[in-house]
Residue frames as a rotation matrix with the C-alpha (Angstrom) as fourth column:
MET 1
0.426 0.884 0.193 225.06
0.409 -0.378 0.831 -14.58
0.807 -0.275 -0.522 13.73
SER 2
-0.556 -0.691 0.462 226.13
0.027 -0.570 -0.821 -11.99
0.831 -0.444 0.336 16.30
ALA 3
-0.241 0.395 -0.887 225.17
0.912 0.403 -0.069 -12.16
0.330 -0.826 -0.458 19.91
LYS 4
0.309 0.445 0.841 223.28
0.145 -0.896 0.421 -9.30
0.940 -0.008 -0.341 21.41
THR 5
-0.536 -0.576 -0.617 224.91
0.684 0.131 -0.717 -7.97
0.494 -0.807 0.324 24.56
ARG 6
0.617 0.787 0.004 222.81
0.594 -0.469 0.654 -6.30
0.517 -0.401 -0.757 27.23
VAL 7
-0.535 -0.788 0.304 224.59
0.375 -0.544 -0.751 -3.23
0.757 -0.288 0.586 28.52
PRO 8
-0.114 0.473 -0.874 223.51
0.992 0.001 -0.130 -2.13
-0.061 -0.881 -0.469 32.11
THR 9
-0.513 -0.014 0.858 221.99
0.289 -0.944 0.158 1.31
0.808 0.329 0.489 32.10
ALA 10
-0.937 0.310 0.164 220.07
-0.293 -0.436 -0.851 3.59
-0.192 -0.845 0.499 34.42
ILE 11
-0.178 0.951 -0.253 216.88
-0.954 -0.103 0.283 2.44
0.243 0.292 0.925 32.63
ASN 12
0.281 0.317 -0.906 217.30
-0.292 0.927 0.234 -1.50
0.914 0.199 0.353 32.87
GLY 13
0.955 0.290 0.062 218.39
-0.126 0.207 0.970 -1.33
0.269 -0.934 0.234 36.51
GLY 14
0.368 -0.903 0.221 222.15
-0.882 -0.414 -0.226 -1.42
0.296 -0.111 -0.949 36.14
PRO 15
-0.334 -0.620 -0.710 224.54
-0.422 0.772 -0.476 -4.10
0.843 0.140 -0.520 37.49
PHE 16
-0.747 -0.064 0.662 222.73
-0.665 0.091 -0.741 -4.64
-0.013 -0.994 -0.111 40.84
GLY 17
-0.923 0.340 -0.181 219.99
0.282 0.917 0.283 -6.77
0.262 0.210 -0.942 39.56
GLN 18
-0.150 0.980 0.133 216.18
0.232 -0.096 0.968 -6.97
0.961 0.176 -0.213 40.24
ALA 19
0.188 0.218 -0.958 216.58
0.945 0.224 0.236 -7.08
0.266 -0.950 -0.164 44.08
TRP 20
-0.616 -0.443 -0.651 218.17
0.634 -0.769 -0.076 -3.69
-0.468 -0.460 0.755 44.21
SER 21
-0.848 0.416 0.330 215.76
0.042 -0.567 0.822 -2.37
0.529 0.711 0.463 41.66
ALA 22
0.127 0.950 -0.284 212.78
0.566 0.166 0.808 -3.38
0.815 -0.263 -0.516 43.83
LYS 23
0.067 -0.080 -0.995 214.31
0.967 -0.239 0.084 -1.80
-0.244 -0.968 0.062 46.91
ALA 24
-0.909 -0.384 -0.162 215.14
0.335 -0.904 0.265 1.40
-0.249 0.186 0.951 45.05
ASP 25
-0.441 0.844 0.306 211.56
0.285 -0.192 0.939 1.42
0.851 0.502 -0.156 43.61
CYS 26
0.343 0.564 -0.751 210.23
0.834 0.185 0.519 1.36
0.432 -0.805 -0.408 47.30
LEU 27
-0.275 -0.558 -0.783 212.74
0.809 -0.575 0.126 3.97
-0.520 -0.599 0.609 48.47
GLN 28
-0.896 -0.032 0.443 211.73
0.363 -0.627 0.689 6.14
0.256 0.778 0.574 45.50
SER 29
-0.037 0.987 0.158 208.08
0.304 -0.139 0.943 6.03
0.952 0.082 -0.295 46.35
ALA 30
0.278 0.091 -0.956 208.71
0.959 0.021 0.281 6.42
0.046 -0.996 -0.081 50.17
THR 31
-0.601 -0.696 -0.392 210.91
0.676 -0.705 0.215 9.55
-0.426 -0.135 0.895 49.61
GLY 32
-0.818 0.346 0.460 208.38
0.177 -0.609 0.773 10.94
0.548 0.713 0.437 47.07
LEU 33
0.289 0.923 -0.253 205.50
0.619 0.022 0.785 10.52
0.731 -0.383 -0.565 49.50
ILE 34
-0.039 -0.348 -0.937 207.50
0.914 -0.392 0.107 12.28
-0.405 -0.852 0.333 52.24
LEU 35
-0.856 -0.510 -0.089 208.23
0.420 -0.785 0.457 15.10
-0.302 0.353 0.885 49.90
GLY 36
-0.526 0.767 0.367 204.67
0.320 -0.221 0.921 15.33
0.788 0.602 -0.130 48.57
ILE 37
0.362 0.648 -0.670 203.17
0.850 0.065 0.522 15.46
0.382 -0.759 -0.528 51.96
PHE 38
-0.363 -0.559 -0.745 205.73
0.750 -0.650 0.122 18.06
-0.553 -0.515 0.655 53.02
LEU 39
-0.899 -0.090 0.429 204.80
0.383 -0.637 0.668 20.07
0.213 0.765 0.608 50.02
LEU 40
0.058 0.995 0.075 201.09
0.579 -0.095 0.810 20.16
0.814 -0.004 -0.581 51.02
PHE 41
0.477 0.147 -0.866 201.91
0.864 -0.259 0.432 21.32
-0.161 -0.955 -0.251 54.49
HIS 42
-0.533 -0.779 -0.330 204.61
0.697 -0.625 0.352 23.81
-0.481 -0.043 0.876 53.39
MET 43
-0.659 0.326 0.678 202.20
0.505 -0.477 0.720 25.50
0.558 0.816 0.149 50.94
HIS 44
0.485 0.872 0.064 199.56
0.464 -0.318 0.827 26.15
0.741 -0.372 -0.559 53.62
PHE 45
0.292 -0.488 -0.822 202.20
0.866 -0.230 0.444 27.21
-0.406 -0.842 0.356 56.17
GLU 46
-0.789 -0.606 0.107 203.49
0.595 -0.708 0.380 29.88
-0.155 0.363 0.919 53.74
ALA 47
-0.392 0.734 0.554 199.89
0.507 -0.330 0.796 30.89
0.768 0.593 -0.243 52.98
SER 48
0.175 0.517 -0.838 199.29
0.984 -0.119 0.132 31.95
-0.032 -0.848 -0.530 56.53
ILE 49
-0.832 -0.460 -0.309 200.76
0.435 -0.888 0.150 35.28
-0.343 -0.010 0.939 55.43
LEU 50
-0.647 0.615 0.451 197.46
0.345 -0.292 0.892 35.81
0.681 0.732 -0.023 53.67
PHE 51
0.423 0.790 -0.443 195.80
0.727 -0.004 0.687 36.17
0.541 -0.613 -0.576 57.20
GLY 52
0.911 -0.090 0.404 198.25
-0.193 -0.956 0.223 38.91
0.366 -0.281 -0.887 58.15
LYS 53
0.044 -0.999 -0.017 201.76
-0.456 -0.004 -0.890 39.42
0.889 0.047 -0.455 59.45
GLU 54
-0.209 -0.090 0.974 200.95
-0.975 0.092 -0.201 38.42
-0.072 -0.992 -0.107 63.11
THR 55
0.713 0.547 0.439 199.52
-0.567 0.818 -0.099 35.19
-0.414 -0.179 0.893 62.03
PHE 56
0.763 -0.565 -0.313 202.49
-0.029 0.455 -0.890 34.28
0.646 0.688 0.331 59.96
PHE 57
-0.119 -0.762 0.637 204.82
-0.772 -0.332 -0.542 35.48
0.624 -0.556 -0.548 62.83
HIS 58
0.053 0.183 0.982 203.13
-0.927 0.375 -0.020 33.16
-0.372 -0.909 0.189 65.40
MET 59
0.959 0.280 -0.053 202.97
-0.280 0.894 -0.350 30.28
-0.050 0.350 0.935 62.95
VAL 60
0.402 -0.894 -0.197 206.71
-0.195 0.127 -0.973 30.58
0.894 0.430 -0.123 62.48
GLN 61
-0.297 -0.507 0.809 207.44
-0.894 -0.149 -0.422 30.74
0.335 -0.849 -0.409 66.14
PHE 62
0.512 0.551 0.659 205.22
-0.741 0.671 0.014 27.79
-0.434 -0.496 0.752 66.91
LEU 63
0.963 -0.130 -0.236 206.86
-0.053 0.767 -0.640 25.60
0.264 0.629 0.731 64.14
GLU 64
0.078 -0.993 -0.091 210.42
-0.073 0.085 -0.994 26.49
0.994 0.084 -0.066 65.34
GLY 65
-0.052 -0.142 -0.988 209.54
0.723 0.678 -0.136 25.41
0.689 -0.721 0.068 68.95
SER 66
-0.336 -0.092 0.937 208.54
-0.255 -0.949 -0.185 28.52
0.907 -0.301 0.296 70.76
MET 67
0.719 0.676 0.163 206.72
-0.384 0.191 0.903 26.54
0.579 -0.712 0.397 73.40
PHE 68
0.677 -0.519 -0.522 210.19
0.701 0.671 0.242 25.27
0.224 -0.530 0.818 74.60
SER 69
-0.316 -0.820 0.478 211.72
0.568 -0.567 -0.597 28.68
0.760 0.083 0.644 74.77
SER 70
-0.231 0.200 -0.952 211.70
0.905 -0.315 -0.286 30.90
-0.357 -0.928 -0.109 77.85
THR 71
-0.829 -0.066 -0.556 211.54
-0.044 -0.982 0.182 34.01
-0.558 0.176 0.811 75.66
GLY 72
0.179 0.976 0.122 208.60
0.113 0.103 -0.988 32.62
-0.977 0.191 -0.092 73.67
HIS 73
0.380 -0.152 -0.912 210.55
-0.882 -0.358 -0.307 32.78
-0.280 0.921 -0.270 70.42
GLY 74
0.991 0.073 0.110 211.34
-0.032 0.942 -0.335 29.93
-0.129 0.328 0.936 68.25
PHE 75
0.177 -0.973 0.146 214.76
-0.113 0.128 0.985 28.51
-0.978 -0.191 -0.087 67.31
PRO 76
0.530 0.027 -0.847 215.82
-0.810 -0.279 -0.516 29.28
-0.250 0.960 -0.126 63.73
ILE 77
-0.645 -0.751 0.139 218.20
-0.706 0.656 0.266 26.19
-0.291 0.073 -0.954 64.02
VAL 78
-0.202 0.661 0.723 215.00
0.056 0.745 -0.665 24.08
-0.978 -0.094 -0.188 63.72
THR 79
0.755 0.465 -0.462 214.54
-0.359 -0.296 -0.885 25.50
-0.549 0.834 -0.057 60.22
GLN 80
0.003 -0.887 -0.461 218.19
-0.999 0.023 -0.050 24.69
0.054 0.461 -0.886 59.31
ILE 81
-0.637 -0.289 0.714 217.81
-0.443 0.896 -0.033 21.16
-0.631 -0.337 -0.699 60.61
ILE 82
0.263 0.860 0.437 214.60
0.086 0.431 -0.898 20.47
-0.961 0.274 0.040 58.70
SER 83
0.747 -0.068 -0.662 216.11
-0.638 -0.356 -0.683 21.90
-0.189 0.932 -0.309 55.52
VAL 84
-0.373 -0.926 -0.055 219.13
-0.915 0.358 0.185 19.66
-0.152 0.119 -0.981 55.90
ILE 85
-0.520 0.255 0.815 217.02
-0.052 0.943 -0.328 16.62
-0.852 -0.213 -0.478 56.39
MET 86
0.625 0.775 -0.098 214.82
-0.072 -0.067 -0.995 17.58
-0.777 0.629 0.014 53.34
LEU 87
0.347 -0.595 -0.725 217.91
-0.928 -0.331 -0.173 18.05
-0.138 0.733 -0.666 51.31
VAL 88
-0.689 -0.575 0.440 219.10
-0.549 0.811 0.201 14.52
-0.472 -0.103 -0.875 52.13
ILE 89
-0.034 0.760 0.649 215.61
0.212 0.640 -0.739 13.06
-0.977 0.113 -0.183 51.28
VAL 90
0.697 0.288 -0.656 215.69
-0.482 -0.490 -0.726 15.03
-0.531 0.823 -0.204 47.94
ALA 91
-0.165 -0.862 -0.478 219.10
-0.980 0.089 0.179 13.55
-0.112 0.498 -0.860 47.07
VAL 92
-0.682 -0.077 0.727 217.96
-0.189 0.979 -0.074 10.06
-0.706 -0.188 -0.683 47.88
HIS 93
0.389 0.911 0.136 214.75
0.119 0.096 -0.988 10.45
-0.914 0.400 -0.071 45.89
ALA 94
0.619 -0.143 -0.772 216.73
-0.738 -0.442 -0.510 11.90
-0.268 0.886 -0.379 42.87
ALA 95
-0.450 -0.893 0.009 219.33
-0.849 0.432 0.304 9.15
-0.275 0.129 -0.953 43.13
THR 96
-0.537 0.404 0.740 216.75
0.042 0.890 -0.455 6.40
-0.842 -0.213 -0.495 43.09
ALA 97
0.526 0.836 -0.156 214.76
0.033 -0.203 -0.979 8.04
-0.850 0.510 -0.135 40.27
LEU 98
0.042 -0.665 -0.746 217.90
-0.856 -0.409 0.316 8.37
-0.516 0.625 -0.586 37.99
ARG 99
-0.685 -0.396 0.611 217.87
-0.106 0.885 0.454 4.72
-0.720 0.247 -0.648 37.22
ARG 100
0.176 0.820 0.544 214.74
0.735 0.258 -0.627 5.33
-0.654 0.511 -0.558 35.01
PHE 101
0.489 -0.006 -0.873 216.20
-0.306 -0.938 -0.165 8.31
-0.817 0.347 -0.460 33.27
PRO 102
0.882 -0.180 0.436 217.20
0.469 0.433 -0.769 7.84
-0.050 0.883 0.467 29.59
VAL 103
0.488 -0.810 -0.324 220.95
-0.050 -0.397 0.917 8.22
-0.871 -0.431 -0.234 29.39
GLN 104
-0.649 -0.579 0.493 221.56
0.443 0.240 0.864 7.35
-0.619 0.779 0.101 25.71
LEU 105
-0.666 0.327 -0.670 220.35
-0.646 -0.702 0.300 9.10
-0.373 0.633 0.679 22.59
GLY 106
-0.778 0.335 -0.532 218.78
-0.160 0.713 0.682 5.88
0.608 0.616 -0.501 21.36
GLN 107
-0.664 0.561 -0.495 216.81
0.747 0.456 -0.484 5.54
-0.046 -0.691 -0.722 24.57
TRP 108
-0.564 0.408 -0.718 215.41
-0.123 -0.901 -0.415 9.13
-0.817 -0.146 0.559 24.15
ARG 109
-0.761 0.231 -0.607 214.43
-0.637 -0.081 0.767 8.31
0.128 0.970 0.208 20.52
ALA 110
-0.765 0.387 -0.514 212.79
0.222 0.909 0.353 5.14
0.604 0.156 -0.782 21.51
MET 111
-0.681 0.417 -0.602 210.92
0.604 -0.145 -0.783 6.79
-0.414 -0.897 -0.153 24.30
ARG 112
-0.576 0.365 -0.731 209.74
-0.409 -0.904 -0.129 9.68
-0.708 0.224 0.670 22.18
GLY 113
-0.813 0.241 -0.530 208.66
-0.428 0.370 0.825 7.20
0.395 0.897 -0.198 19.41
PHE 114
-0.651 0.616 -0.443 206.58
0.728 0.672 -0.136 5.20
0.214 -0.411 -0.886 21.95
MET 115
-0.512 0.527 -0.678 204.94
0.386 -0.564 -0.730 8.35
-0.767 -0.636 0.085 23.28
SER 116
-0.620 0.239 -0.747 204.06
-0.679 -0.640 0.360 9.62
-0.392 0.731 0.559 19.85
THR 117
-0.715 0.375 -0.589 202.52
-0.193 0.705 0.683 6.20
0.672 0.602 -0.432 18.96
ILE 118
-0.254 0.596 -0.762 200.79
0.857 0.504 0.109 5.44
0.448 -0.625 -0.639 22.33
LYS 119
-0.429 0.160 0.889 198.81
-0.118 -0.986 0.120 8.51
0.895 -0.054 0.442 23.27
HIS 120
0.207 0.380 -0.901 198.39
0.764 0.513 0.392 7.76
0.612 -0.769 -0.184 26.94
ARG 121
0.614 0.075 0.786 197.89
-0.232 -0.934 0.271 10.59
0.755 -0.348 -0.556 29.46
ASP 122
0.944 -0.291 0.155 199.78
-0.108 0.172 0.979 8.83
-0.312 -0.941 0.130 32.27
THR 123
0.331 -0.855 0.398 202.74
0.917 0.392 0.078 8.29
-0.223 0.339 0.914 30.06
GLN 124
0.215 -0.214 0.953 202.79
0.495 -0.817 -0.296 11.81
0.842 0.535 -0.070 29.06
ALA 125
0.889 0.196 0.414 202.49
-0.279 -0.485 0.829 12.84
0.363 -0.852 -0.376 32.67
TRP 126
0.774 -0.632 0.028 205.47
0.436 0.565 0.701 10.50
-0.459 -0.530 0.713 33.58
PHE 127
0.205 -0.776 0.596 207.59
0.920 -0.056 -0.389 12.06
0.335 0.628 0.702 30.88
TRP 128
0.222 -0.038 0.974 206.94
-0.041 -0.999 -0.030 15.80
0.974 -0.033 -0.223 32.06
GLN 129
0.976 0.045 0.214 207.47
-0.212 -0.050 0.976 14.58
0.055 -0.998 -0.039 35.65
MET 130
0.490 -0.868 0.077 210.91
0.843 0.494 0.211 13.27
-0.221 -0.038 0.975 34.73
ILE 131
-0.042 -0.494 0.868 211.80
0.631 -0.687 -0.360 16.61
0.774 0.533 0.341 33.09
THR 132
0.520 0.289 0.804 210.48
-0.292 -0.824 0.485 18.63
0.803 -0.487 -0.344 35.96
GLY 133
0.964 -0.214 -0.159 212.24
0.253 0.541 0.802 16.27
-0.085 -0.813 0.576 38.39
PHE 134
0.167 -0.918 0.359 215.52
0.928 0.023 -0.372 17.11
0.333 0.396 0.856 36.57
LEU 135
0.009 -0.037 0.999 214.82
0.113 -0.993 -0.038 20.90
0.994 0.113 -0.004 36.89
LEU 136
0.836 0.437 0.330 213.79
-0.261 -0.213 0.942 20.44
0.482 -0.874 -0.064 40.62
PHE 137
0.549 -0.661 -0.512 217.05
0.828 0.510 0.230 18.87
0.109 -0.550 0.828 41.68
PHE 138
-0.555 -0.788 0.266 218.70
0.726 -0.615 -0.308 22.26
0.407 0.023 0.913 41.12
LEU 139
-0.141 0.523 0.841 215.76
-0.166 -0.850 0.500 24.52
0.976 -0.069 0.206 42.06
VAL 140
0.863 0.484 -0.146 214.97
0.018 0.259 0.966 22.72
0.505 -0.836 0.215 45.31
SER 141
0.239 -0.862 -0.447 218.66
0.946 0.310 -0.092 22.52
0.218 -0.401 0.890 46.10
ALA 142
-0.580 -0.453 0.677 219.00
0.393 -0.883 -0.255 26.33
0.714 0.118 0.690 45.71
HIS 143
0.265 0.762 0.590 215.97
-0.302 -0.516 0.802 26.96
0.916 -0.391 0.094 47.80
LEU 144
0.859 0.053 -0.509 217.06
0.368 0.627 0.687 24.61
0.355 -0.778 0.519 50.63
ALA 145
-0.167 -0.979 -0.118 220.67
0.911 -0.107 -0.397 25.95
0.376 -0.174 0.910 50.59
THR 146
-0.359 0.112 0.927 219.21
-0.133 -0.989 0.068 29.53
0.924 -0.099 0.370 51.11
MET 147
0.668 0.721 0.183 217.19
-0.299 0.034 0.954 28.26
0.682 -0.692 0.238 54.12
ILE 148
0.677 -0.517 -0.524 220.25
0.712 0.639 0.290 26.50
0.185 -0.570 0.801 55.60
LEU 149
-0.392 -0.896 0.211 222.49
0.802 -0.445 -0.399 29.51
0.451 0.013 0.892 55.17
ASN 150
-0.913 0.178 0.367 219.85
-0.279 -0.929 -0.243 32.13
0.298 -0.324 0.898 56.11
PRO 151
-0.629 0.664 -0.404 217.18
0.681 0.722 0.125 30.46
0.375 -0.197 -0.906 58.23
ASP 152
-0.812 0.408 -0.416 215.56
0.043 -0.669 -0.742 33.76
-0.581 -0.621 0.526 59.54
ILE 153
-0.591 0.736 0.330 211.85
0.616 0.148 0.774 33.60
0.521 0.661 -0.541 58.71
GLY 154
-0.397 0.582 -0.710 209.23
0.564 -0.456 -0.689 36.24
-0.724 -0.673 -0.147 59.40
PRO 155
0.550 0.809 0.208 206.91
0.666 -0.275 -0.694 38.58
-0.504 0.520 -0.690 57.71
HIS 156
0.811 -0.338 -0.478 209.54
-0.452 -0.880 -0.144 41.21
-0.372 0.332 -0.867 56.96
LEU 157
-0.158 -0.974 0.163 212.51
-0.563 0.225 0.795 38.98
-0.811 0.034 -0.584 56.63
SER 158
-0.247 0.196 0.949 210.75
0.589 0.808 -0.013 36.60
-0.769 0.555 -0.315 54.24
ALA 159
0.771 0.630 0.091 209.45
0.480 -0.482 -0.733 39.53
-0.418 0.609 -0.674 52.32
GLU 160
0.480 -0.741 -0.470 212.87
-0.639 -0.662 0.391 41.12
-0.601 0.113 -0.791 52.05
ARG 161
-0.416 -0.594 0.688 214.17
-0.013 0.761 0.649 37.75
-0.909 0.261 -0.324 50.62
VAL 162
0.128 0.569 0.813 211.43
0.806 0.418 -0.419 37.48
-0.578 0.708 -0.405 48.17
TYR 163
0.901 0.414 0.130 211.34
0.409 -0.709 -0.574 41.10
-0.146 0.570 -0.808 46.88
HIS 164
0.734 -0.640 -0.227 214.82
-0.591 -0.767 0.250 42.90
-0.334 -0.050 -0.941 47.69
ASP 165
-0.313 -0.873 0.374 216.93
-0.453 0.483 0.749 39.80
-0.835 0.065 -0.547 47.10
ASN 166
-0.134 0.332 -0.934 214.82
-0.991 -0.046 0.126 39.03
-0.001 0.942 0.336 44.01
ALA 167
-0.824 -0.171 0.540 214.00
-0.280 0.952 -0.127 35.47
-0.492 -0.256 -0.832 45.18
TRP 168
0.232 0.969 -0.088 210.57
-0.411 0.015 -0.912 35.99
-0.882 0.248 0.401 43.46
LEU 169
0.095 -0.187 -0.978 212.29
-0.995 -0.060 -0.085 35.24
-0.042 0.981 -0.191 40.16
LEU 170
-0.890 -0.436 -0.132 213.22
-0.417 0.897 -0.148 31.78
0.183 -0.077 -0.980 41.41
TYR 171
-0.643 0.674 0.363 209.80
-0.010 0.467 -0.884 31.11
-0.766 -0.572 -0.294 42.97
VAL 172
0.128 0.690 -0.713 207.85
-0.834 -0.314 -0.453 32.15
-0.536 0.652 0.535 39.78
VAL 173
-0.151 -0.273 -0.950 209.60
-0.808 0.588 -0.041 29.20
0.570 0.761 -0.309 37.99
PHE 174
-0.935 -0.343 0.093 209.78
-0.317 0.689 -0.652 26.94
0.160 -0.639 -0.752 41.05
LEU 175
-0.480 0.815 0.325 206.06
-0.664 -0.095 -0.742 27.06
-0.574 -0.572 0.587 41.90
PRO 176
0.466 0.786 -0.406 204.36
-0.869 0.321 -0.377 25.51
-0.167 0.528 0.833 38.97
ILE 177
-0.097 -0.588 -0.803 207.18
-0.649 0.649 -0.397 22.97
0.755 0.482 -0.445 38.46
VAL 178
-0.941 -0.296 0.164 207.25
-0.309 0.555 -0.772 21.64
0.137 -0.777 -0.614 42.03
LEU 179
-0.282 0.915 0.289 203.45
-0.731 -0.010 -0.683 21.60
-0.622 -0.403 0.671 42.17
PHE 180
0.494 0.405 -0.770 203.12
-0.852 0.404 -0.333 19.60
0.176 0.820 0.545 39.00
HIS 181
-0.330 -0.760 -0.561 205.94
-0.450 0.648 -0.614 17.22
0.830 0.050 -0.556 39.96
GLY 182
-0.899 -0.168 0.404 204.81
-0.437 0.300 -0.848 16.69
0.021 -0.939 -0.343 43.47
ILE 183
-0.078 0.950 0.302 201.04
-0.783 0.129 -0.609 16.18
-0.617 -0.284 0.734 42.92
VAL 184
0.435 0.166 -0.885 201.56
-0.807 0.508 -0.301 13.98
0.400 0.845 0.355 39.87
GLY 185
-0.568 -0.770 -0.289 203.95
-0.479 0.596 -0.645 12.02
0.669 -0.228 -0.708 41.90
LEU 186
-0.688 0.356 0.632 201.49
-0.586 0.240 -0.774 11.51
-0.427 -0.903 0.043 44.73
TYR 187
0.345 0.858 -0.381 198.93
-0.884 0.162 -0.438 10.43
-0.314 0.488 0.814 42.09
ARG 188
0.174 -0.398 -0.901 201.31
-0.608 0.676 -0.416 7.80
0.775 0.620 -0.124 40.74
VAL 189
-0.819 -0.557 0.138 202.22
-0.426 0.429 -0.797 6.57
0.384 -0.711 -0.589 44.06
ILE 190
-0.229 0.810 0.540 198.56
-0.735 0.220 -0.642 6.02
-0.638 -0.543 0.545 45.15
LEU 191
0.612 0.533 -0.585 197.86
-0.791 0.428 -0.437 4.09
0.017 0.730 0.683 41.91
LYS 192
-0.142 -0.765 -0.628 201.19
-0.635 0.557 -0.535 2.09
0.760 0.323 -0.565 41.96
TRP 193
-0.921 -0.366 0.133 200.75
-0.320 0.515 -0.795 0.84
0.223 -0.775 -0.591 45.48
GLY 194
-0.515 0.771 -0.375 196.99
0.432 0.611 0.664 0.14
0.740 0.180 -0.647 45.23
VAL 195
-0.938 0.220 -0.268 195.80
0.156 -0.423 -0.892 2.72
-0.310 -0.879 0.363 47.66
SER 196
0.074 0.933 -0.352 193.05
-0.355 -0.305 -0.884 3.44
-0.932 0.191 0.309 45.11
SER 197
-0.596 -0.319 0.737 192.14
0.560 0.492 0.666 1.90
-0.575 0.810 -0.115 41.80
ASN 198
0.540 0.830 0.140 189.78
0.726 -0.375 -0.576 4.62
-0.426 0.413 -0.805 40.81
ARG 199
-0.438 -0.842 0.317 192.10
0.876 -0.319 0.362 6.32
-0.204 0.436 0.877 38.30
PRO 200
-0.112 0.399 0.910 189.61
0.599 -0.704 0.382 9.01
0.793 0.587 -0.160 37.07
LEU 201
0.850 0.492 -0.189 188.73
0.397 -0.363 0.843 10.06
0.346 -0.791 -0.504 40.55
ILE 202
0.403 -0.788 -0.466 192.38
0.645 -0.116 0.755 10.26
-0.649 -0.605 0.462 41.76
ARG 203
-0.421 -0.524 0.740 193.29
0.898 -0.355 0.259 12.12
0.127 0.774 0.620 38.46
THR 204
0.277 0.639 0.718 190.56
0.450 -0.746 0.490 14.72
0.849 0.188 -0.494 38.99
ILE 205
0.909 0.030 -0.417 191.60
0.406 -0.293 0.866 15.22
-0.096 -0.956 -0.278 42.59
ALA 206
0.046 -0.998 -0.034 195.15
0.872 0.024 0.489 15.74
-0.488 -0.052 0.871 41.44
GLN 207
-0.376 -0.077 0.923 194.18
0.764 -0.589 0.262 18.27
0.524 0.804 0.281 38.84
VAL 208
0.701 0.650 0.292 192.01
0.318 -0.652 0.689 20.28
0.638 -0.390 -0.664 41.35
LEU 209
0.694 -0.490 -0.527 194.85
0.601 -0.008 0.799 20.12
-0.395 -0.872 0.289 43.82
ILE 210
-0.397 -0.840 0.370 197.44
0.910 -0.308 0.276 21.51
-0.117 0.446 0.887 41.32
VAL 211
-0.114 0.357 0.927 195.08
0.457 -0.810 0.369 24.45
0.882 0.466 -0.071 40.33
TYR 212
0.875 0.473 -0.106 194.18
0.282 -0.319 0.905 25.14
0.394 -0.821 -0.413 44.03
LEU 213
0.469 -0.743 -0.477 197.77
0.697 -0.021 0.717 25.19
-0.543 -0.669 0.508 45.19
LEU 214
-0.344 -0.583 0.736 198.89
0.920 -0.367 0.139 27.19
0.189 0.725 0.663 42.28
CYS 215
0.201 0.522 0.829 196.48
0.287 -0.840 0.460 29.86
0.937 0.145 -0.319 43.15
LEU 216
0.956 0.065 -0.287 197.32
0.294 -0.229 0.928 29.79
-0.006 -0.971 -0.238 46.83
GLY 217
0.156 -0.982 -0.109 200.95
0.863 0.082 0.499 29.88
-0.481 -0.172 0.860 46.15
THR 218
-0.263 -0.211 0.942 200.57
0.798 -0.596 0.089 32.69
0.542 0.775 0.325 43.67
LEU 219
0.675 0.664 0.322 198.46
0.239 -0.609 0.756 34.69
0.698 -0.434 -0.570 46.22
SER 220
0.818 -0.383 -0.429 201.07
0.496 0.092 0.863 34.18
-0.291 -0.919 0.265 48.86
LEU 221
-0.139 -0.936 0.325 203.93
0.971 -0.064 0.229 35.20
-0.194 0.347 0.918 46.65
VAL 222
0.073 0.352 0.933 202.04
0.504 -0.820 0.270 38.40
0.861 0.451 -0.237 45.61
THR 223
0.917 0.374 -0.142 201.39
0.263 -0.298 0.918 39.07
0.301 -0.878 -0.372 49.23
TYR 224
0.400 -0.846 -0.353 205.21
0.740 0.071 0.669 38.82
-0.541 -0.528 0.654 50.14
ILE 225
-0.409 -0.595 0.691 206.19
0.876 -0.468 0.116 41.05
0.255 0.653 0.713 47.24
ASN 226
0.368 0.573 0.733 203.66
0.235 -0.820 0.522 43.80
0.900 -0.020 -0.436 48.30
ILE 227
0.933 -0.176 -0.313 205.06
0.285 -0.169 0.943 43.69
-0.219 -0.970 -0.108 51.90
GLY 228
0.076 -0.985 0.156 208.57
0.940 0.123 0.318 43.76
-0.332 0.123 0.935 50.39
ILE 229
-0.081 0.020 0.997 207.68
0.743 -0.665 0.073 46.88
0.664 0.746 0.039 48.40
GLU 230
0.782 0.510 0.358 206.56
0.098 -0.669 0.737 48.77
0.615 -0.542 -0.573 51.57
LEU 231
0.671 -0.546 -0.502 209.71
0.688 0.205 0.696 47.86
-0.278 -0.812 0.513 53.59
VAL 232
0.842 -0.512 0.172 212.45
-0.451 -0.841 -0.299 50.46
0.298 0.174 -0.939 54.12
LEU 233
0.580 -0.682 -0.445 216.04
0.568 0.730 -0.379 49.29
0.583 -0.033 0.812 54.16
PRO 234
-0.851 -0.368 -0.374 217.76
-0.318 0.929 -0.190 48.05
0.418 -0.043 -0.908 56.18
VAL 235
0.121 0.936 -0.331 214.75
-0.251 0.352 0.902 45.78
0.960 -0.026 0.278 57.03
GLN 236
-0.672 -0.157 0.724 213.93
-0.740 0.095 -0.666 45.34
0.035 -0.983 -0.180 60.70
PRO 237
-0.878 0.354 -0.322 212.32
0.338 0.935 0.106 42.11
0.339 -0.016 -0.941 61.82
PHE 238
-0.122 0.961 0.248 208.64
-0.124 -0.263 0.957 42.20
0.985 0.086 0.151 62.45
ILE 239
-0.994 -0.051 -0.094 207.55
0.086 0.134 -0.987 42.73
0.063 -0.990 -0.129 66.09
PRO 240
-0.223 0.975 -0.017 203.84
0.661 0.164 0.733 41.93
0.717 0.153 -0.680 66.85
GLN 241
-0.297 0.322 0.899 201.76
-0.428 -0.886 0.176 44.55
0.854 -0.333 0.401 68.66
């Protein structure tokens, strides 16, 4: 009779044992919660363009610390600092989530077999959250790298980036993926840590949020594209009247 050897993998917790797995679980939930809340605020911040160029301009200046400036203008370095911090949080979140990622063909087959046998909506959502998480590691990194290297934000400068630099191609793919991953992640954190046990209600709220934010983000993106179409190169920063 042959002995069965347990090989540490990203799925079973690796060589660090249950203590590390528990800490990584908490760290994954905490970083996911931070990213999810940031996503909600960020979507509404970007959507301020729907109320006009001046509204968006003043929103940017306020968030970049214009109240601490003698000129009344914000500091673009604030955007860079926040982007670096978010990039670190994304990296930590991805690293702690990888331990649950199937790394062997047999694990993928076992997981797919389980999913085809057990038709559970939350299991299906977890699978797609895993796939979107893998894609987001590259998409979010590209987005944050852009903001670190070019932190200038404004009605004209942002529209130039979206339209003339063809960033809309990234955002069309990025938007639905990040919304699904982020909102489903918040849904799972709420249930996992016992914030609420009303699964149907939380699921409904999550579904409504995804649809609402997808509409909000699409309208914002279309607005930036329309502004970009009207701009004449070289683009001049927006100056409020």
